[in-house]
C-alpha positions as CSV (number, residue, x, y, z in Angstrom):
1,M,17.3,44.4,-105.8
2,I,16.1,44.6,-102.2
3,S,13.4,47.3,-101.7
4,S,13.9,50.1,-99.2
5,D,10.9,48.9,-97.2
6,L,12.5,45.5,-96.6
7,K,15.9,47.1,-95.7
8,T,14.0,49.2,-93.1
9,L,12.4,46.0,-91.7
10,F,15.8,44.2,-91.6
11,A,17.3,47.2,-89.7
12,K,14.5,47.2,-87.2
13,V,14.6,43.4,-86.6
14,H,18.3,42.5,-87.0
15,T,20.1,45.6,-85.9
16,E,17.7,47.4,-83.5
17,K,16.4,44.1,-82.2
18,Y,12.7,44.8,-82.5
19,Q,10.3,41.8,-82.2
20,I,7.7,41.0,-84.9
21,V,4.5,40.7,-82.9
22,K,1.8,40.7,-85.7
23,V,1.6,40.3,-89.4
24,E,-1.3,41.1,-91.7
25,I,-1.2,40.2,-95.4
26,N,-3.9,41.6,-97.7
27,V,-4.0,40.4,-101.3
28,H,-6.7,41.7,-103.6
29,R,-7.5,42.8,-107.1
30,D,-10.0,45.4,-108.3
31,S,-11.5,43.2,-111.1
32,V,-11.2,39.8,-112.6
33,E,-8.9,41.1,-115.3
34,A,-6.8,43.2,-112.9
35,E,-3.5,42.0,-111.4
36,F,-3.3,40.9,-107.8
37,Q,-2.0,43.6,-105.5
38,Q,-0.7,43.0,-102.0
39,K,-0.2,45.1,-98.9
40,V,1.7,43.8,-95.8
41,T,1.4,45.3,-92.4
42,I,4.0,44.3,-89.8
43,K,3.8,45.4,-86.2
44,L,7.0,45.6,-84.1
45,E,7.8,46.0,-80.5
46,K,10.9,46.6,-78.4
47,G,10.0,47.0,-74.7
48,S,7.4,49.8,-74.6
49,D,8.3,51.1,-78.0
50,K,5.9,50.1,-80.8
51,T,6.1,50.8,-84.5
52,T,4.2,49.6,-87.7
53,L,5.7,49.1,-91.1
54,E,3.5,48.7,-94.3
55,S,4.6,47.9,-97.8
56,P,3.2,46.8,-101.2
57,E,6.6,45.5,-102.3
58,I,6.8,41.9,-103.4
59,D,10.0,41.1,-101.5
60,F,8.3,42.5,-98.3
61,F,5.4,40.2,-99.0
62,I,7.6,37.1,-99.6
63,Y,9.5,37.8,-96.3
64,A,6.2,38.1,-94.4
65,A,4.8,34.9,-96.0
66,Q,7.9,33.0,-94.7
67,L,7.3,33.9,-91.1
68,R,6.4,31.1,-88.7
69,G,5.6,31.1,-85.0
70,I,8.2,29.7,-82.7
71,V,9.1,30.2,-79.0
72,D,12.2,32.2,-78.4
73,C,15.1,31.6,-75.9
74,E,13.2,33.5,-73.2
75,G,10.1,31.3,-73.6
76,D,8.0,33.9,-75.4
77,P,6.2,33.6,-78.8
78,Q,8.1,35.0,-81.7
79,L,7.7,35.2,-85.5
80,V,10.8,34.3,-87.6
81,P,11.4,33.8,-91.3
82,I,11.7,30.2,-92.3
83,K,14.0,29.1,-95.2
84,N,12.1,25.8,-95.9
85,P,8.4,25.8,-94.7
86,D,7.9,22.2,-95.7
87,Q,10.8,21.1,-93.4
88,Y,9.4,23.3,-90.7
89,W,6.1,21.5,-90.7
90,T,7.9,18.1,-91.0
91,D,10.0,18.9,-87.9
92,L,7.0,20.2,-86.0
93,E,5.1,17.0,-86.7
94,F,8.1,15.0,-85.5
95,L,8.2,16.9,-82.3
96,I,4.5,16.3,-81.6
97,D,4.2,12.6,-80.6
98,D,1.0,10.7,-80.9
99,E,-1.3,10.0,-78.0
100,A,0.3,6.6,-77.4
101,H,3.8,8.3,-77.2
102,T,5.1,5.9,-79.8
103,R,8.3,7.8,-80.6
104,L,9.1,8.1,-76.9
105,H,8.6,4.4,-76.3
106,D,10.7,3.5,-79.3
107,A,13.5,5.7,-78.0
108,R,13.3,4.1,-74.6
109,R,13.6,0.6,-76.3
110,D,16.6,1.8,-78.3
111,N,18.2,2.9,-75.1
112,Q,17.5,-0.4,-73.4
113,Q,18.7,-2.5,-76.3
114,G,21.9,-0.4,-76.7
115,K,21.0,0.9,-80.2
116,F,21.1,4.5,-78.8
117,P,22.8,4.3,-75.4
118,C,22.4,7.5,-73.4
119,T,24.1,7.5,-70.1
120,E,23.5,9.7,-67.1
121,R,26.5,11.7,-68.1
122,D,25.0,12.1,-71.6
123,V,21.8,13.4,-70.0
124,H,23.8,16.1,-68.2
125,G,25.7,16.9,-71.4
126,Y,22.4,17.5,-73.2
127,A,21.2,19.7,-70.4
128,Y,24.3,21.9,-70.8
129,M,23.7,22.0,-74.6
130,I,20.1,23.1,-74.0
131,E,21.3,25.8,-71.5
132,E,23.7,27.0,-74.2
133,F,21.0,27.0,-76.9
134,L,18.7,29.1,-74.7
135,K,21.3,31.8,-74.0
136,R,21.0,33.7,-77.3
137,R,18.2,34.3,-79.8
138,N,20.5,33.7,-82.8
139,N,21.3,30.2,-81.7
140,I,18.2,29.0,-83.5
141,R,20.3,29.7,-86.7
142,N,23.2,27.6,-85.5
143,R,23.2,24.1,-86.9
144,R,25.5,23.0,-84.0
145,F,22.3,22.6,-82.0
146,L,20.5,20.3,-84.5
147,P,21.2,17.2,-82.2
148,L,18.7,18.7,-79.7
149,K,16.0,18.3,-82.3
150,R,17.3,15.1,-84.0
151,D,17.8,13.2,-80.7
152,Y,14.9,14.8,-78.8
153,Y,13.1,11.6,-78.0
154,H,16.2,9.6,-77.1
155,M,17.2,12.4,-74.8
156,M,13.8,12.6,-73.1
157,A,13.6,8.8,-72.7
158,A,17.1,8.8,-71.0
159,A,16.2,11.6,-68.7
160,F,12.9,9.9,-67.7
161,M,14.8,6.6,-67.1
162,H,17.4,8.4,-65.0
163,S,14.6,10.0,-62.9
164,Q,13.0,6.7,-62.3
165,R,16.2,5.1,-61.1
166,T,16.8,8.0,-58.7
167,L,13.3,7.7,-57.4
168,A,13.9,4.0,-56.7
169,I,17.1,4.9,-54.8
170,Q,15.1,7.4,-52.8
171,K,12.5,4.9,-51.8
172,K,15.1,2.4,-50.8
173,I,16.8,4.9,-48.6
174,E,13.5,6.0,-47.0
175,T,12.7,2.4,-46.2
176,S,15.9,1.9,-44.3
177,R,15.9,5.4,-42.7
178,P,12.3,6.8,-42.2
179,A,13.6,10.3,-41.2
180,V,14.8,10.7,-44.8
181,K,11.3,10.9,-46.2
182,K,10.3,13.7,-43.9
183,L,13.5,15.6,-44.7
184,T,13.2,15.2,-48.5
185,D,9.5,16.4,-48.3
186,E,10.6,19.4,-46.4
187,L,13.7,20.1,-48.6
188,D,11.5,19.9,-51.7
189,Q,9.8,23.2,-50.6
190,F,13.2,24.9,-51.0
191,F,13.0,24.3,-54.8
192,V,9.4,25.4,-55.4
193,P,10.4,29.0,-56.3
194,F,12.4,27.6,-59.3
195,R,9.1,26.2,-60.6
196,K,7.0,29.3,-60.3
197,Q,8.7,31.9,-62.5
198,G,6.7,31.3,-65.6
199,N,6.8,28.7,-68.4
200,P,9.2,25.8,-68.3
201,I,11.9,27.6,-70.4
202,K,11.9,30.5,-67.9
203,N,12.0,28.1,-65.0
204,F,14.8,26.1,-66.4
205,K,16.9,29.2,-67.2
206,L,16.3,30.7,-63.7
207,Y,17.3,27.4,-62.0
208,R,20.4,26.8,-64.1
209,S,21.6,30.4,-63.5
210,Y,22.0,29.4,-59.8
211,V,23.7,26.0,-60.3
212,N,27.3,26.8,-59.6
213,F,28.7,23.2,-59.9
214,D,28.9,20.3,-62.3
215,I,26.1,18.0,-61.0
216,A,27.3,15.1,-63.1
217,A,30.9,15.3,-61.8
218,W,29.5,15.8,-58.3
219,T,27.4,12.7,-58.6
220,T,30.4,10.7,-59.8
221,N,32.5,12.1,-56.9
222,L,29.8,11.0,-54.4
223,S,30.4,7.3,-55.2
224,T,34.2,7.7,-54.6
225,Q,33.8,9.7,-51.4
226,L,31.0,7.4,-50.0
227,K,33.2,4.4,-50.6
228,T,35.9,6.1,-48.4
229,I,33.3,6.8,-45.7
230,D,32.0,3.2,-45.9
231,E,35.5,1.8,-45.6
232,T,36.1,3.9,-42.5
233,I,32.9,2.7,-40.9
234,Q,33.5,-1.0,-41.8
235,D,37.0,-0.7,-40.3
236,G,35.5,0.4,-37.1
237,I,33.0,-2.4,-37.2
238,K,35.8,-5.0,-37.6
239,K,37.6,-3.6,-34.6
240,Q,34.3,-3.8,-32.6
241,S,35.5,-1.5,-29.9
242,I,37.6,1.6,-30.7
243,P,39.1,3.9,-28.1
244,W,37.6,7.4,-28.2
245,H,41.0,8.8,-29.1
246,S,40.9,6.8,-32.3
247,A,37.2,7.1,-33.0
248,V,36.9,10.8,-32.8
249,P,39.3,11.6,-35.7
250,A,37.6,8.9,-37.8
251,L,34.1,10.3,-37.1
252,A,35.4,13.8,-37.7
253,S,36.7,12.7,-41.1
254,I,33.3,11.3,-42.1
255,Y,31.7,14.5,-41.0
256,H,34.2,16.6,-42.9
257,H,33.6,14.5,-46.1
258,C,29.8,15.0,-45.9
259,I,30.1,18.7,-45.3
260,E,32.4,19.2,-48.2
261,L,30.2,17.2,-50.5
262,S,27.2,19.3,-49.3
263,N,28.9,22.6,-49.9
264,E,27.4,23.5,-53.3
265,P,24.0,21.9,-52.8
266,I,23.7,23.9,-49.5
267,N,24.3,27.1,-51.4
268,L,21.4,26.1,-53.8
269,L,19.2,25.4,-50.8
270,R,19.9,28.8,-49.4
271,V,19.0,30.4,-52.7
272,G,15.7,28.6,-52.8
273,L,14.9,29.5,-49.2
274,E,15.7,33.2,-49.8
275,M,13.4,33.2,-52.8
276,T,10.7,31.6,-50.6
277,R,11.2,34.4,-48.1
278,G,10.7,37.1,-50.8
279,V,14.3,37.8,-51.9
280,S,13.8,38.2,-55.7
281,S,17.5,38.0,-56.7
282,P,19.5,36.1,-54.1
283,S,23.3,36.2,-54.3
284,K,24.5,33.4,-56.6
285,R,27.2,32.3,-54.1
286,L,27.9,32.7,-50.5
287,D,30.5,30.9,-48.5
288,L,29.6,27.8,-46.6
289,G,29.5,29.5,-43.2
290,Q,27.1,32.2,-44.4
291,N,24.8,29.6,-46.1
292,I,24.6,27.4,-43.0
293,A,23.9,30.5,-40.8
294,I,21.0,31.6,-43.0
295,L,19.6,28.0,-43.1
296,K,19.9,27.4,-39.3
297,Q,18.3,30.8,-38.5
298,D,15.1,30.2,-40.5
299,P,12.2,29.8,-38.1
300,A,10.4,27.2,-40.1
301,H,13.2,25.0,-41.4
302,G,16.2,25.8,-39.2
303,H,15.7,22.6,-37.1
304,M,16.7,20.5,-40.1
305,F,20.3,21.9,-40.1
306,S,21.1,21.6,-36.4
307,C,23.6,18.9,-37.2
308,L,25.8,21.3,-39.2
309,D,28.7,22.7,-37.3
310,L,31.6,24.3,-39.1
311,Q,33.8,24.0,-36.0
312,I,33.9,20.2,-36.5
313,R,34.7,20.6,-40.2
314,H,37.5,23.1,-39.3
315,G,38.8,20.9,-36.5
316,H,39.3,17.9,-38.8
317,A,40.8,20.0,-41.5
318,H,43.3,21.5,-39.1
319,C,44.0,18.3,-37.1
320,S,42.8,20.1,-34.0
321,I,40.0,17.8,-32.8
322,T,40.8,15.6,-29.8
323,F,39.2,13.6,-27.0
324,E,40.2,14.9,-23.6
325,N,38.5,14.9,-20.2
326,N,35.8,12.6,-21.5
327,Q,34.8,15.3,-24.1
328,V,35.3,15.8,-27.8
329,Q,37.2,19.1,-28.0
330,I,37.9,21.3,-30.9
331,L,41.0,23.4,-30.4
332,S,42.4,26.5,-31.8
333,L,46.2,25.9,-32.3
334,Q,47.0,29.5,-33.0
335,G,49.1,31.1,-30.4
336,R,51.5,29.6,-27.9
337,K,48.7,27.9,-25.9
338,A,45.9,25.9,-27.5
339,K,42.4,27.2,-26.8
340,V,39.2,25.1,-26.6
341,L,36.8,26.5,-29.1
342,R,34.0,24.0,-28.5
343,S,33.3,20.8,-26.5
344,Y,30.8,18.0,-27.1
345,Q,29.6,15.2,-25.0
346,P,30.6,11.9,-26.8
347,N,27.0,10.9,-27.4
348,E,26.1,14.4,-28.7
349,F,29.1,14.3,-31.1
350,V,28.2,10.8,-32.4
351,R,24.6,11.8,-32.9
352,M,25.6,14.9,-35.0
353,V,27.7,12.7,-37.2
354,D,25.0,10.1,-37.5
355,V,22.2,12.6,-38.4
356,L,24.4,14.2,-41.0
357,L,25.6,11.0,-42.5
358,H,22.3,9.0,-42.5
359,D,19.6,11.6,-42.6
360,L,20.4,15.1,-43.9
361,F,23.2,14.2,-46.3
362,P,21.3,11.4,-48.2
363,S,18.1,13.6,-48.2
364,L,20.1,16.5,-49.7
365,V,21.8,14.3,-52.3
366,V,18.5,12.7,-53.5
367,I,16.5,15.9,-53.6
368,V,19.2,17.9,-55.5
369,I,19.6,15.1,-58.1
370,L,15.8,14.6,-58.4
371,H,15.1,18.3,-58.7
372,D,17.8,18.8,-61.3
373,L,16.2,16.0,-63.4
374,A,12.7,17.3,-62.8
375,M,13.6,20.7,-64.2
376,L,15.0,19.0,-67.3
377,D,12.0,16.6,-67.6
378,M,9.5,19.4,-67.4
379,L,11.4,21.4,-70.0
380,L,11.7,18.5,-72.4
381,W,8.0,17.7,-72.1
382,S,6.8,21.3,-72.6
383,K,5.2,22.6,-75.8
384,E,7.3,25.8,-75.4
385,Y,10.6,23.9,-75.7
386,R,9.4,21.9,-78.7
387,L,8.4,25.1,-80.5
388,S,11.7,26.6,-79.7
389,M,13.5,23.7,-81.4
390,A,11.2,23.4,-84.5
391,A,13.1,26.0,-86.6
392,I,16.7,25.2,-85.5
393,G,18.9,25.4,-88.6
394,N,16.0,26.6,-90.8
395,C,16.2,30.3,-90.3
C-alpha cells in the first residue's frame, strides 16, 4: 500500500508540477543490534513557491533512491525517478564519447559506406523530432523518441557532414563573387541573438520558435527555381543581343523568383535584427513589405538591402513592367489610364537584378542554411542535450 507521504509527493510533482530540487537521504541505526532507520527530505519548488517534504516511509525512501539528475526540456537540471538505474548509467556512458570521438567517427564511416545512410532531409527530420521532444517535459517518458538516443552519433555525424558540404559551397561562391563574403559576415550578425539566450537547449528552442518555414523543402525548391533562373539567363546568352522590350520581363522574372524565395528568410533576418536592437519578443511573422522596410531603414545594415524593391516584384506579378522612353517602367493598371509608379534607368535596373541574384540572394541562402545547421550542431554536441536524452523511455 502506498504511504500517504508518497501520495503527497506524487500530487506535488505530477499534479501541481513542482520541481524536485534537492534530496537528502539519511540512514542510521542507534546501535549495532538495532534496525536501520531512514529519513528522506525532498525540497520542491514551483516558481517562487518552495516547500519541503520529509518522511521515514520505505516507499518514500525507494522513490528518492531512484532519482537521477537529467536536464529537462527547458535546459534546466531536474531530478526524476528512473525505472532501471543500470540502463541509465549504460545510456549515459554511451552518450559520453571517448577523447578520440570513436563513436562519432564510426558513425561517419557508416554514413559514407551506406551502412546507415542519413541524408540532408533526414537531418532536418531529426531536427523536427528534437523540437517535438523538447516541447513537453513528459516526452522523456515517451518511447517514440528513443531513436534520438539510439541514433545519436549517426545523426550528429550526418549533421556535421552536411555543415561541411555547405561551408564548401559558401567558399566556392565567395571565390567567384567576393562581395558575398562581406555580406555573409554581416548577415551572420543578425543571428547572434539566437545564440545568446542561455544554454544550447534554450538557444535551439528560441531559434526554432521563429522558423516559420520548412527549410528542407525550401532548400529542395531552391534547386528547381535556380534551374529556371539559369535557363532564362542561358537563353539570353544564346541570343547574345536581346531587345530591351524582351529583356526587361525576363530580368523582372528572375528578380521576382529571388524575392519570393527570400520571403521567409528575410522574415527571420528581421527577427534577428530586432532582437539585436533590443526587441525582446519580435513578431513571429510580418509581411514581406514590412520586413524589407525595417531592414532597409536600419542605420547600420540598411545598405545591404538597397536592391530590394517590391515594386519590381509586383510589376512582374501583375504583368505591368515595360520598357518605354528608354526607361524601365512599372505601371499601375488600375483605373482607365495606366499610371507610372516607378521608373529606372536600364543600367540601374540591371544592377539591382544583378546584386540581388549574385550577391544578396546567395549570401542569404548560405547563411540561413549554415545557421540552421549550426544551431543543430551546437545542440547535439552539448552536455545539456545528452543529459536530456539519457533517461528517455526509462522514467
